[in-house]
DOVOBA-304929 format. One line per field, with one value per residue: residue number from 0; x, y, z of N, C-alpha, C in turn; residue in one letter. Coordinates in nm, 2 decimals. Layout:
N
num NUM,...
n.east X,...
n.north Y,...
n.up Z,...
ca.east X,...
ca.north Y,...
ca.up Z,...
c.east X,...
c.north Y,...
c.up Z,...
residu A,...
//
This chain:
258
num 0,1,2,3,4,5,6,7,8,9,10,11,12,13,14,15,16,17,18,19,20,21,22,23,24,25,26,27,28,29,30,31,32,33,34,35,36,37,38,39,40,41,42,43,44,45,46,47,48,49,50,51,52,53,54,55,56,57,58,59,60,61,62,63,64,65,66,67,68,69,70,71,72,73,74,75,76,77,78,79,80,81,82,83,84,85,86,87,88,89,90,91,92,93,94,95,96,97,98,99,100,101,102,103,104,105,106,107,108,109,110,111,112,113,114,115,116,117,118,119,120,121,122,123,124,125,126,127,128,129,130,131,132,133,134,135,136,137,138,139,140,141,142,143,144,145,146,147,148,149,150,151,152,153,154,155,156,157,158,159,160,161,162,163,164,165,166,167,168,169,170,171,172,173,174,175,176,177,178,179,180,181,182,183,184,185,186,187,188,189,190,191,192,193,194,195,196,197,198,199,200,201,202,203,204,205,206,207,208,209,210,211,212,213,214,215,216,217,218,219,220,221,222,223,224,225,226,227,228,229,230,231,232,233,234,235,236,237,238,239,240,241,242,243,244,245,246,247,248,249,250,251,252,253,254,255,256,257
n.east 2.99,2.78,2.55,2.33,2.35,2.27,2.03,1.89,1.91,1.73,1.50,1.44,1.40,1.19,0.90,0.91,1.01,0.88,0.85,1.07,1.01,0.85,0.62,0.53,0.39,0.38,0.67,0.71,0.56,0.71,0.97,0.91,0.84,1.07,1.25,1.08,1.08,1.36,1.33,1.16,1.30,1.51,1.40,1.14,0.78,0.66,0.42,0.69,0.86,0.96,1.22,1.27,1.53,1.61,1.39,1.29,1.04,0.89,0.92,1.02,0.92,0.64,0.56,0.63,0.47,0.22,0.23,0.20,0.37,0.49,0.57,0.80,0.91,1.20,1.39,1.65,1.54,1.28,1.08,1.06,1.00,0.75,0.59,0.61,0.46,0.21,0.16,0.15,-0.09,-0.27,-0.29,-0.39,-0.22,-0.04,0.21,0.40,0.63,0.93,1.15,1.50,1.84,2.04,2.26,2.20,1.96,1.62,1.52,1.45,1.66,1.70,1.43,1.35,1.29,1.39,1.60,1.61,1.79,1.80,1.83,2.08,2.16,2.36,2.57,2.58,2.72,3.02,3.25,3.46,3.41,3.15,3.00,3.04,2.92,2.65,2.59,2.64,2.42,2.21,2.25,2.22,1.93,1.83,1.71,1.88,2.00,1.84,1.76,1.95,1.91,2.05,2.11,2.31,2.45,2.63,2.93,3.18,3.22,3.18,3.39,3.60,3.55,3.46,3.23,3.07,2.81,2.49,2.25,1.99,1.65,1.33,1.00,0.64,0.39,0.08,0.10,0.26,0.55,0.85,1.19,1.48,1.81,2.15,2.47,2.81,3.08,3.39,3.60,3.95,4.04,3.93,3.71,3.51,3.23,3.06,2.73,2.51,2.18,1.93,1.61,1.38,1.09,0.75,0.69,0.55,0.36,0.56,0.79,1.06,1.06,1.35,1.50,1.75,1.94,2.20,2.45,2.68,2.85,2.99,3.17,3.14,3.30,3.22,3.38,3.47,3.21,3.13,3.34,3.28,3.01,3.07,3.24,3.05,2.90,2.76,2.70,2.71,2.74,2.59,2.59,2.35,2.31,2.18,2.10,2.04,1.87,1.67,1.64,1.70,1.94,2.25,2.20,2.27,2.26,2.25,2.30,2.22,2.46,2.44
n.north 0.93,0.97,1.16,1.28,1.10,0.84,0.91,0.97,0.72,0.57,0.72,0.69,0.41,0.36,0.35,0.10,-0.09,-0.29,-0.49,-0.65,-0.86,-1.18,-1.20,-0.92,-0.86,-1.11,-1.13,-0.91,-0.99,-1.24,-1.13,-0.96,-1.14,-1.27,-1.07,-0.95,-1.16,-1.15,-0.91,-0.96,-1.16,-1.00,-0.79,-0.86,-0.91,-0.66,-0.41,-0.25,0.07,0.16,0.26,0.26,0.32,0.32,0.29,0.27,0.16,0.04,-0.23,-0.37,-0.21,-0.19,-0.45,-0.48,-0.29,-0.39,-0.60,-0.50,-0.33,0.01,0.20,0.41,0.56,0.63,0.77,0.82,0.87,1.07,1.00,0.73,0.72,0.84,0.67,0.44,0.53,0.55,0.30,0.15,0.27,0.18,-0.09,-0.08,-0.01,0.22,0.44,0.68,0.86,0.99,1.19,1.15,1.18,0.91,0.97,1.19,1.21,1.31,1.31,1.30,1.25,0.91,0.80,0.57,0.21,0.02,0.02,-0.02,-0.10,-0.20,-0.42,-0.38,-0.12,0.04,0.00,0.18,0.40,0.55,0.59,0.57,0.78,0.84,0.60,0.57,0.81,0.77,0.54,0.64,0.81,0.66,0.52,0.74,0.81,0.59,0.44,0.37,0.04,-0.03,-0.18,-0.26,-0.34,-0.45,-0.52,-0.68,-0.76,-1.07,-0.99,-1.08,-1.33,-1.22,-1.04,-1.21,-1.36,-1.16,-1.13,-1.09,-1.04,-1.07,-1.36,-1.34,-1.21,-1.32,-1.21,-1.23,-1.01,-0.82,-0.67,-0.84,-1.04,-0.97,-0.89,-0.87,-0.77,-0.74,-0.57,-0.58,-0.38,-0.39,-0.20,-0.09,-0.11,-0.33,-0.33,-0.16,-0.12,-0.05,-0.06,-0.16,-0.15,-0.33,-0.34,-0.52,-0.47,-0.54,-0.40,-0.22,-0.43,-0.68,-0.60,-0.52,-0.30,-0.14,-0.05,0.13,0.18,0.34,0.30,0.30,0.09,-0.01,-0.29,-0.40,-0.60,-0.83,-0.81,-0.55,-0.41,-0.48,-0.36,-0.09,-0.06,-0.13,0.09,0.30,0.29,0.05,-0.27,-0.64,-0.74,-0.94,-1.18,-1.31,-1.58,-1.64,-1.90,-2.00,-1.81,-1.72,-1.49,-1.30,-1.20,-1.17,-1.09,-0.84,-0.79,-0.57,-0.41,-0.09,0.08,0.15
n.up 2.21,1.95,1.94,1.76,1.53,1.65,1.76,1.52,1.38,1.55,1.55,1.28,1.27,1.44,1.36,1.23,1.40,1.54,1.35,1.34,1.52,1.53,1.64,1.82,2.06,2.18,2.23,2.40,2.63,2.69,2.74,2.96,3.15,3.21,3.30,3.49,3.67,3.77,3.89,4.09,4.24,4.33,4.47,4.59,4.56,4.48,4.35,4.16,4.13,3.82,3.61,3.26,3.08,2.83,2.65,2.39,2.15,2.34,2.41,2.65,2.84,2.82,2.87,3.14,3.26,3.20,3.36,3.61,3.73,3.81,3.56,3.41,3.10,2.90,2.62,2.39,2.15,2.05,1.87,1.90,2.19,2.19,2.05,2.22,2.45,2.32,2.22,2.46,2.58,2.40,2.47,2.72,2.92,3.14,3.04,3.10,2.91,2.79,2.59,2.64,2.72,2.84,2.98,3.11,3.28,3.32,3.61,3.95,4.22,4.37,4.32,4.19,4.21,4.04,3.76,3.41,3.15,2.84,2.55,2.42,2.45,2.59,2.44,2.24,2.35,2.31,2.45,2.74,2.93,2.85,2.90,3.17,3.26,3.21,3.36,3.60,3.63,3.62,3.86,4.03,4.01,4.12,4.41,4.73,4.75,4.53,4.22,3.92,3.59,3.31,2.97,2.72,2.41,2.34,2.38,2.45,2.31,2.04,2.03,1.99,1.75,1.57,1.38,1.07,1.03,1.19,1.23,0.98,1.04,0.99,0.96,0.97,0.90,0.91,0.68,0.52,0.45,0.62,0.60,0.81,0.84,0.93,0.87,0.99,1.03,1.13,1.34,1.34,1.60,1.71,1.88,1.83,1.61,1.30,1.21,0.96,0.91,0.77,0.64,0.45,0.31,0.18,-0.13,-0.42,-0.62,-0.72,-0.60,-0.37,-0.09,0.04,0.34,0.50,0.78,0.97,1.23,1.52,1.73,2.04,2.14,2.43,2.68,2.93,3.14,3.11,3.13,3.38,3.55,3.48,3.60,3.87,3.93,3.90,4.14,4.21,4.35,4.41,4.16,3.90,3.63,3.40,3.21,2.88,2.82,3.08,3.20,3.01,2.88,2.58,2.55,2.72,3.07,3.31,3.66,3.92,4.24,4.38,4.56,4.91
ca.east 2.86,2.74,2.39,2.25,2.34,2.20,1.89,1.83,1.89,1.61,1.39,1.39,1.36,1.07,0.79,0.91,1.08,0.80,0.87,1.18,0.96,0.76,0.49,0.58,0.32,0.44,0.79,0.68,0.53,0.81,1.07,0.86,0.84,1.22,1.28,1.01,1.13,1.48,1.30,1.09,1.41,1.60,1.32,1.02,0.67,0.63,0.48,0.80,0.87,1.07,1.26,1.32,1.60,1.63,1.26,1.25,0.90,0.82,0.91,1.03,0.84,0.50,0.53,0.64,0.36,0.10,0.26,0.16,0.47,0.47,0.69,0.83,1.01,1.27,1.46,1.71,1.46,1.15,0.98,1.03,0.95,0.61,0.53,0.60,0.34,0.09,0.14,0.10,-0.23,-0.35,-0.29,-0.45,-0.13,0.01,0.35,0.46,0.75,0.99,1.29,1.61,1.97,2.06,2.36,2.14,1.82,1.55,1.44,1.50,1.74,1.64,1.29,1.31,1.33,1.44,1.63,1.61,1.86,1.80,1.85,2.22,2.16,2.48,2.67,2.59,2.81,3.14,3.37,3.45,3.34,3.00,2.94,3.05,2.82,2.52,2.57,2.63,2.30,2.12,2.27,2.16,1.79,1.78,1.71,1.97,1.96,1.77,1.83,1.98,1.90,2.10,2.13,2.40,2.50,2.75,3.03,3.30,3.23,3.19,3.53,3.69,3.52,3.44,3.13,3.04,2.67,2.43,2.16,1.88,1.54,1.21,0.87,0.52,0.30,-0.04,0.13,0.34,0.66,0.96,1.33,1.57,1.93,2.27,2.62,2.89,3.22,3.47,3.71,4.08,4.06,3.87,3.62,3.39,3.19,2.96,2.63,2.41,2.06,1.85,1.47,1.31,0.93,0.69,0.67,0.46,0.37,0.65,0.91,1.07,1.12,1.47,1.52,1.88,1.99,2.33,2.50,2.79,2.84,3.11,3.15,3.18,3.30,3.15,3.46,3.46,3.09,3.13,3.42,3.20,2.91,3.11,3.28,2.94,2.84,2.68,2.75,2.66,2.70,2.57,2.54,2.26,2.33,2.04,2.05,1.98,1.77,1.57,1.63,1.76,2.08,2.30,2.15,2.36,2.19,2.34,2.24,2.27,2.52,2.38
ca.north 0.89,1.07,1.17,1.28,0.97,0.75,0.95,0.96,0.59,0.51,0.79,0.63,0.27,0.36,0.30,-0.04,-0.16,-0.41,-0.57,-0.72,-0.97,-1.26,-1.16,-0.83,-0.89,-1.23,-1.10,-0.83,-1.08,-1.33,-1.05,-0.90,-1.24,-1.30,-0.95,-0.94,-1.26,-1.09,-0.80,-1.03,-1.22,-0.91,-0.69,-0.90,-0.92,-0.53,-0.35,-0.16,0.19,0.11,0.34,0.20,0.46,0.30,0.21,0.24,0.16,-0.01,-0.38,-0.43,-0.12,-0.22,-0.58,-0.48,-0.21,-0.48,-0.70,-0.43,-0.23,0.16,0.22,0.54,0.53,0.74,0.71,0.93,0.90,1.11,0.93,0.59,0.73,0.88,0.55,0.36,0.58,0.51,0.15,0.13,0.30,0.09,-0.22,-0.06,0.02,0.37,0.44,0.81,0.84,1.13,1.19,1.18,1.11,0.83,1.04,1.31,1.17,1.42,1.27,1.34,1.13,0.82,0.79,0.44,0.09,-0.04,0.09,-0.12,-0.06,-0.33,-0.41,-0.35,0.03,0.10,-0.02,0.31,0.50,0.49,0.63,0.53,0.88,0.84,0.50,0.62,0.91,0.71,0.45,0.72,0.89,0.54,0.51,0.87,0.81,0.46,0.44,0.28,-0.11,-0.04,-0.28,-0.23,-0.46,-0.42,-0.63,-0.65,-0.88,-1.15,-0.93,-1.16,-1.40,-1.14,-0.99,-1.32,-1.40,-1.05,-1.18,-0.98,-1.02,-1.18,-1.42,-1.25,-1.24,-1.30,-1.20,-1.21,-0.92,-0.80,-0.62,-0.92,-1.09,-0.86,-0.96,-0.78,-0.82,-0.63,-0.60,-0.52,-0.33,-0.38,-0.09,-0.14,-0.13,-0.45,-0.32,-0.09,-0.16,0.02,-0.13,-0.13,-0.22,-0.35,-0.39,-0.54,-0.48,-0.55,-0.27,-0.23,-0.54,-0.79,-0.54,-0.49,-0.17,-0.15,0.07,0.11,0.28,0.31,0.35,0.26,0.03,-0.06,-0.43,-0.41,-0.73,-0.84,-0.76,-0.40,-0.36,-0.50,-0.25,0.04,-0.08,-0.10,0.23,0.39,0.27,-0.08,-0.38,-0.74,-0.76,-1.08,-1.20,-1.42,-1.62,-1.66,-2.05,-2.03,-1.70,-1.72,-1.36,-1.33,-1.15,-1.18,-0.98,-0.80,-0.74,-0.52,-0.34,0.04,0.08,0.24
ca.up 2.16,1.84,1.97,1.64,1.45,1.71,1.76,1.38,1.36,1.61,1.49,1.15,1.29,1.54,1.29,1.19,1.50,1.57,1.24,1.38,1.59,1.46,1.73,1.90,2.18,2.26,2.27,2.51,2.75,2.73,2.80,3.08,3.24,3.26,3.37,3.60,3.77,3.83,3.99,4.23,4.31,4.39,4.55,4.63,4.47,4.42,4.23,4.19,4.05,3.73,3.48,3.14,3.04,2.68,2.63,2.25,2.13,2.46,2.41,2.79,2.94,2.82,2.93,3.29,3.30,3.20,3.47,3.73,3.79,3.78,3.48,3.33,3.00,2.84,2.52,2.32,2.03,2.08,1.79,1.98,2.31,2.18,2.01,2.34,2.52,2.24,2.22,2.59,2.60,2.32,2.53,2.85,3.01,3.16,3.04,3.07,2.84,2.75,2.51,2.73,2.71,2.96,3.06,3.17,3.31,3.39,3.71,4.07,4.28,4.45,4.28,4.12,4.27,3.92,3.63,3.30,3.03,2.77,2.40,2.38,2.45,2.64,2.33,2.16,2.42,2.24,2.54,2.88,3.00,2.83,2.97,3.32,3.28,3.19,3.48,3.72,3.64,3.66,4.00,4.10,4.02,4.19,4.57,4.78,4.73,4.41,4.13,3.78,3.50,3.18,2.88,2.60,2.33,2.40,2.31,2.47,2.19,1.92,2.02,1.95,1.63,1.49,1.28,0.98,1.04,1.28,1.13,0.94,1.10,0.90,1.03,0.88,0.96,0.84,0.53,0.45,0.51,0.63,0.64,0.88,0.87,0.96,0.82,1.07,0.99,1.26,1.34,1.36,1.74,1.75,1.99,1.80,1.47,1.23,1.18,0.86,0.95,0.64,0.63,0.33,0.33,0.07,-0.20,-0.51,-0.69,-0.67,-0.56,-0.22,-0.04,0.12,0.42,0.56,0.89,1.00,1.35,1.55,1.87,2.12,2.18,2.56,2.73,3.05,3.24,3.10,3.19,3.53,3.60,3.48,3.68,4.00,3.95,3.92,4.27,4.23,4.41,4.38,4.01,3.85,3.49,3.38,3.06,2.80,2.83,3.22,3.24,2.93,2.81,2.44,2.56,2.86,3.16,3.43,3.76,4.02,4.34,4.40,4.70,5.01
c.east 2.81,2.58,2.30,2.23,2.27,2.06,1.82,1.82,1.76,1.48,1.34,1.34,1.24,0.95,0.80,0.98,1.00,0.81,0.98,1.13,0.85,0.62,0.54,0.51,0.36,0.59,0.79,0.67,0.64,0.93,1.04,0.86,0.96,1.26,1.22,1.05,1.26,1.44,1.24,1.21,1.49,1.51,1.19,0.91,0.63,0.47,0.59,0.78,1.00,1.08,1.31,1.39,1.63,1.50,1.22,1.10,0.83,0.82,0.93,0.93,0.70,0.48,0.54,0.53,0.24,0.12,0.23,0.25,0.44,0.60,0.68,0.93,1.07,1.36,1.52,1.63,1.32,1.05,0.95,0.98,0.79,0.53,0.51,0.47,0.22,0.05,0.09,-0.04,-0.32,-0.38,-0.35,-0.35,-0.10,0.15,0.38,0.60,0.80,1.13,1.40,1.71,2.00,2.18,2.31,2.00,1.75,1.46,1.53,1.59,1.65,1.49,1.25,1.36,1.41,1.49,1.67,1.68,1.89,1.84,1.99,2.24,2.29,2.58,2.69,2.69,2.94,3.27,3.36,3.39,3.19,2.94,2.94,2.94,2.69,2.49,2.56,2.51,2.19,2.12,2.20,2.00,1.74,1.79,1.82,1.92,1.86,1.83,1.85,1.98,1.95,2.15,2.21,2.41,2.61,2.88,3.17,3.33,3.26,3.33,3.62,3.67,3.50,3.34,3.11,2.89,2.61,2.30,2.04,1.75,1.42,1.08,0.76,0.42,0.18,-0.01,0.24,0.47,0.77,1.08,1.41,1.71,2.03,2.39,2.70,3.03,3.30,3.57,3.85,4.11,4.01,3.76,3.49,3.36,3.07,2.86,2.55,2.29,1.97,1.72,1.43,1.18,0.86,0.66,0.55,0.47,0.46,0.78,0.92,1.12,1.24,1.49,1.65,1.90,2.12,2.38,2.62,2.79,2.98,3.07,3.22,3.19,3.24,3.24,3.46,3.32,3.08,3.22,3.35,3.10,2.96,3.16,3.17,2.86,2.73,2.77,2.67,2.62,2.70,2.54,2.45,2.27,2.19,2.00,1.98,1.87,1.66,1.57,1.73,1.90,2.12,2.25,2.24,2.24,2.28,2.26,2.32,2.33,2.46,2.48
c.north 1.01,1.07,1.19,1.16,0.87,0.78,0.93,0.82,0.53,0.59,0.72,0.48,0.26,0.30,0.16,-0.13,-0.30,-0.52,-0.67,-0.86,-1.05,-1.23,-1.07,-0.85,-1.00,-1.21,-1.00,-0.91,-1.16,-1.25,-1.01,-1.01,-1.27,-1.19,-0.94,-1.05,-1.22,-0.99,-0.87,-1.09,-1.12,-0.82,-0.73,-0.88,-0.78,-0.51,-0.26,-0.04,0.16,0.23,0.25,0.32,0.44,0.22,0.19,0.25,0.10,-0.16,-0.43,-0.35,-0.16,-0.35,-0.56,-0.39,-0.31,-0.59,-0.63,-0.33,-0.09,0.20,0.35,0.50,0.65,0.69,0.84,0.97,0.96,1.05,0.79,0.61,0.77,0.77,0.45,0.39,0.53,0.37,0.10,0.15,0.22,-0.05,-0.20,-0.04,0.17,0.36,0.58,0.79,0.97,1.10,1.24,1.10,1.03,0.89,1.15,1.29,1.28,1.38,1.29,1.22,1.04,0.78,0.66,0.33,0.01,0.04,-0.01,-0.05,-0.17,-0.30,-0.35,-0.19,0.09,0.10,0.11,0.43,0.45,0.53,0.59,0.63,0.88,0.71,0.53,0.71,0.86,0.63,0.52,0.78,0.78,0.53,0.62,0.85,0.68,0.49,0.36,0.13,-0.13,-0.13,-0.22,-0.36,-0.40,-0.54,-0.59,-0.77,-0.94,-1.11,-1.00,-1.25,-1.33,-1.09,-1.08,-1.35,-1.29,-1.09,-1.06,-0.96,-1.12,-1.25,-1.33,-1.29,-1.22,-1.31,-1.19,-1.12,-0.90,-0.74,-0.71,-0.96,-0.98,-0.93,-0.84,-0.85,-0.71,-0.67,-0.52,-0.51,-0.31,-0.27,-0.16,-0.17,-0.26,-0.45,-0.26,-0.13,-0.08,-0.08,-0.07,-0.21,-0.21,-0.40,-0.41,-0.57,-0.48,-0.42,-0.29,-0.34,-0.66,-0.72,-0.53,-0.36,-0.20,-0.02,0.04,0.23,0.24,0.37,0.29,0.20,-0.01,-0.19,-0.44,-0.55,-0.73,-0.79,-0.60,-0.35,-0.38,-0.39,-0.12,0.04,-0.06,0.03,0.33,0.39,0.16,-0.19,-0.50,-0.77,-0.91,-1.08,-1.32,-1.45,-1.65,-1.80,-2.07,-1.93,-1.69,-1.58,-1.39,-1.28,-1.17,-1.07,-0.95,-0.75,-0.68,-0.43,-0.19,0.05,0.17,0.33
c.up 2.06,1.85,1.85,1.56,1.52,1.73,1.62,1.35,1.42,1.59,1.36,1.17,1.37,1.48,1.25,1.28,1.52,1.47,1.25,1.44,1.51,1.52,1.84,2.05,2.26,2.31,2.39,2.64,2.79,2.80,2.94,3.19,3.29,3.35,3.49,3.71,3.84,3.93,4.11,4.30,4.39,4.49,4.61,4.53,4.41,4.43,4.26,4.09,3.95,3.63,3.38,3.07,2.89,2.63,2.49,2.23,2.24,2.48,2.56,2.88,2.94,2.89,3.10,3.33,3.30,3.31,3.61,3.78,3.74,3.69,3.42,3.22,2.96,2.72,2.44,2.20,2.07,1.99,1.86,2.11,2.30,2.14,2.13,2.42,2.45,2.24,2.34,2.62,2.52,2.37,2.68,2.96,3.04,3.14,2.99,3.01,2.77,2.68,2.61,2.69,2.85,3.03,3.14,3.19,3.37,3.50,3.84,4.13,4.36,4.43,4.23,4.21,4.16,3.81,3.53,3.20,2.93,2.63,2.35,2.36,2.48,2.54,2.24,2.22,2.39,2.33,2.67,2.96,2.98,2.91,3.11,3.35,3.30,3.32,3.60,3.74,3.67,3.81,4.08,4.12,4.09,4.35,4.61,4.79,4.63,4.31,3.98,3.70,3.35,3.08,2.75,2.52,2.38,2.34,2.34,2.34,2.05,1.90,1.96,1.80,1.51,1.36,1.19,0.97,1.13,1.18,1.09,1.01,0.99,0.99,0.93,0.96,0.87,0.69,0.46,0.51,0.51,0.68,0.70,0.88,0.89,0.89,0.92,1.02,1.11,1.24,1.37,1.51,1.79,1.84,1.93,1.65,1.42,1.19,1.06,0.89,0.82,0.68,0.50,0.36,0.19,0.00,-0.29,-0.60,-0.65,-0.62,-0.41,-0.20,0.04,0.21,0.50,0.66,0.94,1.14,1.40,1.70,1.93,2.18,2.32,2.62,2.87,3.16,3.24,3.17,3.33,3.60,3.59,3.58,3.82,4.02,3.96,4.04,4.29,4.29,4.38,4.24,3.97,3.70,3.48,3.24,3.00,2.82,2.97,3.24,3.15,2.85,2.68,2.44,2.70,2.95,3.27,3.53,3.86,4.12,4.36,4.56,4.80,5.06
residu M,S,D,P,S,V,R,D,F,Y,D,A,L,A,P,D,Y,H,R,I,F,A,D,W,D,V,S,M,A,R,Q,A,A,V,L,G,A,L,V,R,E,G,L,G,P,G,P,Q,R,V,L,D,C,S,C,G,I,G,T,Q,A,I,G,L,A,L,A,G,H,R,V,V,G,S,D,L,S,P,V,A,A,A,R,A,A,Q,E,A,A,A,R,G,A,L,L,P,A,A,A,A,D,M,R,R,L,P,F,A,P,D,V,F,D,V,V,V,C,A,D,N,S,V,A,H,L,L,T,A,S,D,V,G,A,A,L,A,D,M,R,R,V,L,R,D,D,G,L,L,L,L,T,L,R,D,Y,D,E,M,R,R,T,R,P,A,A,P,P,P,Q,V,S,E,N,S,D,G,R,V,I,T,F,Q,L,W,H,W,H,E,D,G,E,R,Y,D,Q,E,H,F,Q,L,V,P,G,D,G,D,D,W,A,V,R,V,R,R,T,T,S,W,A,L,T,R,S,Q,V,T,E,F,V,T,A,A,G,F,V,D,V,R,W,H,D,P,A,A,G,G,F,Y,Q,P,V,L,T,A,R,A,A,G
//
């Protein structure tokens, strides 16, 4: 994992991240409803102590906090983590958030009931040792029988097809229409790819302002992720497809072995 490049990517994206969504608050509520249902299914009604260890600007963490859970956020990007706390407060939710590397979480052992790692964040870990370190630390901060919720793109399909880009996203905000799209450049190993993330935002007059950020991801298959999760001390690993579960990415759930 190239920490500075990933941190720089999300530091730069943090002020504009909400522009990806047609309505960010609606997306927060929808995602929290799906993830919250998985938490209730696994642990009961709660409220639960939740760590979102890749909280970004708070898309999942704020929704879960508004639903009544006691949520703490952490993110590699200090700019994103600070915005998450501010956006939560603006909506009447408490979300303590800190800048932290998911491989070295600054929390005591066994203090959370749930760890969330959403939005394809694990894919920024580019080696087996880094993925293993992150999952081991997630297990460390979870209580025995606690719940891991992890979401990734459908990389099984992407590894077969190696798409050059996902569909563009168009949103309408108070300052006008915003277009977000990416270009993907696959490495020779067929597993990793460089991303160019473009946002076109209204500029002066009829002009557009173009913002470009770059990073690299590892297209981990479900079998690879399952193997890593199991090796880190989790059991009862299950995958929940978007068509059935309602989340926009496949979701893995697993229990922290006692």
